[in-house]
C-alpha atoms as one frame of an Amber mdcrd trajectory, in Angstrom:
protein
   0.001  -0.006   0.005   1.043   3.623  -0.515   1.455   5.948   2.501  -1.999
   7.545   1.916  -3.578   4.083   1.859  -1.584   3.053   4.956  -2.857   6.209
   6.727  -6.489   5.335   5.949  -5.916   1.784   7.152  -4.224   2.983  10.360
  -6.825   5.570  11.262  -9.963   3.596  10.341 -10.280   1.670  13.681 -10.475
   5.000  15.559 -13.019   6.459  13.128 -15.152   3.355  13.098 -15.259   3.175
  16.885 -16.757   6.629  17.144 -19.513   6.247  14.584 -23.200   5.532  15.242
 -24.680   2.215  14.096 -24.535   1.019  10.486 -27.284   2.464   8.315 -26.585
   5.942   9.611 -25.971   8.760   7.156 -22.298   9.865   7.076 -20.422  12.500
   5.059 -16.691  12.658   4.793 -15.083  16.074   4.230 -11.958  16.052   2.118
 -12.069  12.349   1.100  -9.352  12.960  -1.545  -8.727  11.065  -4.790  -8.599
   7.705  -2.965 -12.144   8.183  -1.670 -11.124   8.349   1.964 -13.141   6.117
   4.289 -16.203   6.005   2.053 -15.454   2.512   0.613 -15.004   1.128   4.172
 -18.134   2.904   5.326 -20.079   1.384   2.397 -18.837  -2.101   3.283 -19.916
  -1.562   6.927 -23.454  -0.675   5.788 -23.386   3.118   6.169 -25.112   5.552
   3.849 -21.877   7.400   3.074 -20.967  10.329   0.813 -17.516  11.777   0.187
 -17.036  15.477  -0.571 -13.843  16.820  -2.144 -12.954  18.659  -5.355 -10.567
  15.789  -6.098 -12.965  12.976  -5.108 -13.303   9.943  -7.399 -15.623  10.400
 -10.310 -18.016   7.674  -9.219 -21.338   7.335  -7.336 -21.171   8.310  -3.680
 -18.909  11.301  -4.200 -19.383  14.998  -4.915 -16.489  16.823  -6.548 -16.974
  20.172  -4.795 -15.669  22.035  -1.725 -17.589  21.283   1.452 -18.343  25.010
   1.799 -20.253  24.888  -1.484 -21.999  21.549  -1.054 -25.763  21.636  -0.733
 -26.648  18.956   1.793 -30.150  17.590   1.107 -30.812  16.713   4.758 -28.881
  16.561   8.027 -26.661  13.543   8.658 -25.815  11.408  11.643 -22.030  11.781
  11.411 -19.327  13.893   9.789 -15.831  12.582   9.285 -12.827  14.845   8.574
  -9.409  13.232   8.211  -6.534  15.738   7.864  -8.857  18.020   5.933  -9.442
  20.839   8.444  -5.950  22.213   9.005  -5.779  23.792   5.544  -9.306  25.127
   5.008  -9.579  28.815   4.227 -11.996  29.702   7.027 -11.995  27.194   9.901
 -14.846  28.813  11.815 -17.068  28.836   8.723 -16.339  25.138   8.062 -17.015
  24.117  11.637 -20.265  26.086  11.672 -21.287  24.259   8.530 -20.371  20.901
  10.179 -22.672  21.760  13.053 -25.467  22.736  10.683 -24.985  19.447   8.759
 -25.603  17.286  11.834 -28.830  16.099  13.410 -29.074  16.750  17.143 -26.978
  14.074  18.752 -24.911  13.626  15.618 -21.216  12.899  15.827 -18.159  14.624
  14.334 -15.031  12.457  14.055 -11.728  14.263  13.332  -8.277  12.989  12.616
  -5.830  15.837  12.367  -2.216  16.960  12.507  -0.944  19.493  15.089   1.744
  21.181  13.065   2.771  23.354  16.056   4.018  20.205  17.846   6.306  19.220
  15.008   9.570  20.273  16.754  13.117  19.760  15.640  13.661  16.588  17.642
  10.514  15.039  16.094  11.529  16.204  12.615  14.998  14.685  12.933  13.540
  11.415  14.243  11.293  11.271  11.205  13.995  12.197   8.728  16.263   9.482
  10.008  13.584   6.952   9.183  12.713   8.017   5.641  12.886   5.464   2.835
  15.916   6.060   0.594  14.650   7.399  -2.756  16.524   7.785  -5.945  14.266
  10.290  -7.741  12.089  13.237  -6.704   9.083  11.248  -7.860   9.710   8.949
  -4.897   9.860  11.813  -2.399   6.989  12.119   0.104   6.028  15.217   2.067
   8.604  14.479   4.802  11.382  14.160   2.177  10.388  17.560   0.959  10.446
  19.087   4.409  13.892  17.629   5.019  15.272  19.000   1.733  13.569  22.370
   1.935  14.752  22.863   5.554  18.344  22.112   4.625  18.141  24.433   1.627
  16.619  27.236   3.730  19.670  27.385   6.080  17.257  28.463   8.850  16.826
  26.811  12.251  13.920  24.379  12.311  11.447  26.551  14.228  11.969  29.498
  11.834  11.603  27.246   8.832   8.448  25.552  10.108   6.756  28.815  11.108
   7.469  30.270   7.719   6.129  27.222   5.935   2.968  26.986   8.059   2.251
  30.694   7.518   2.766  30.342   3.750   0.427  27.334   3.625  -2.185  28.977
   5.832  -2.265  26.050   8.256  -4.477  26.041  11.281  -2.715  24.684  14.429
  -4.129  21.550  15.950  -4.980  23.316  19.146  -7.029  25.880  17.208  -8.993
  23.084  15.552  -9.688  21.406  18.920 -10.762  24.704  20.484 -13.108  25.340
  17.516 -14.618  21.897  17.929 -15.004  22.353  21.717 -16.859  25.646  21.129
 -19.553  23.848  19.086 -19.718  20.284  20.223 -19.621  18.206  23.382 -16.228
  16.436  23.494 -16.293  12.633  23.782 -12.616  11.890  23.241  -9.563  13.990
  22.320  -6.053  12.658  22.312  -2.661  13.344  20.780  -1.338  10.265  19.020
   1.221   8.958  16.519   0.921  10.453  13.050   4.084   9.958  10.917   4.504
   6.144  10.854   2.701   5.506   7.539   5.280   7.684   5.813   8.357   6.124
   7.485  10.398   3.087   6.590  10.073   0.057   8.823   8.256   2.077  11.498
   4.986   1.014  13.070   2.488   2.937  15.092   3.764   1.137  18.155   7.343
   2.268  17.324   6.269   5.867  17.137   4.206   5.546  20.329   7.232   4.185
  22.180   9.323   7.190  21.052   6.543   9.490  22.327   6.346   7.663  25.660
  10.121   7.968  25.997   9.967  11.677  25.454  12.072  11.487  22.301   9.398
  13.065  20.044   6.069  14.896  20.251   2.714  13.281  19.521   1.416  15.347
  16.581  -1.632  13.379  15.571  -5.005  14.568  16.873  -7.861  12.108  17.304
 -11.079  13.798  18.372 -14.734  12.898  18.489 -17.636  14.964  19.750 -21.394
  15.200  19.697 -23.829  17.957  18.734 -26.099  18.545  21.727 -28.242  21.568
  20.689
């Protein structure tokens, strides 16, 4: 499997555990070209729809931004996997998520807290990257390693500049936005990088976190709409 496929496989158990019973209506924001969790949701018996400008051109998907999608009726759950940190207007998107849910509906979020990606964590990741012979083989962590070295800046300066240029929302800001609108059920920091690293499992990354060698940058959050 490719790293994006590995990531979906790794995060699916958390997502599935937070969802209501099969048969419920679920939308996934930012499902991407692979279709996100929608195929798994379909197999589990959910009435699932994926929303993304780059979604597959097949039934069950809408190739449009979530902000422009006209939802025919409220749904029982909204899933967002690494799709909130780069939206243009986080508050607007979260308001739309709340409007999309029935009372008692669930929002399940898997995210990345870029502000926790410190130098020690970066170096730990870079030391575990697969050797690649061409730029086509480079993943996003390869690019960070190469761009950082080329910048000749310290890591914090480089990362702040990159995050500002990309318009990233910090993980803590996303969690605070969710807490302002929904009743939190679970919110944890967790491993995130392992699908993109060579010979590194989720357990390996967790051990490094537990040992204080690196930061936990993954966010796994679930909450309920109680209005």
